[in-house]
N, C-alpha and C positions, 0 to 999 in steps of 0.2 A: 504494500500500500504506500509506495513512495512516489513522490512527485505529484503533479496534477493529473488526476485520473478522472475521466468522465465516467459517471456512475449513474445507472438508472435509478429511478425512485425505488423500485422494488429491491434492488441490490443494496441501496442505502438503508432501507428498512431492516433488511436481514442483518446488516452490520450493526445497527443500533440495538437491535434485539440481542445479538450476541454480546455486545458490550454490557448491557444491563443484566443479562443472565450470568455473565462472568462475575459481576459485582454481587449478585444475589447468592451465588455459589461460594462467595468469599475466596475466589481464586485471584487474589490481588496481583500476584506476580505475573499472571497471564495478561493483565491489562496493558502491559507495556507495548504489546503489538498494536494496540489501538491508539496510542498516545504520541502525538507529535512533540518534539522538544519544547515547543511554545504552548503546550496544552494548558487550558484554563477550564476548570469545571465550575459550573454555576448551579450549585444545589438549590433546593427549595429553602435555603436558609439565607440570611442576609449577608453572609461573607462568601468571598470567592476563594477557590483553591487554585493556587498558581504552581502547578508542576505535578508530574507523575509521582515523585517522591512524597510530596505533601499529601496528595490524594490517597495514596496507599498507606500512609501512616495511620490514618483513622481507622 
């Protein structure tokens, strides 16, 4: 998943589902394949999480 890749809506949905399934299964080390170095996660909380390392710390 490197570079600019054109992705269909359905392929994107599959990717997002896999991302959240990985979180639900608590397989945090596996999340690295989904995260760009500039990754920022916006949870349903008021604070942002800036980086894969911070994201998987919780």
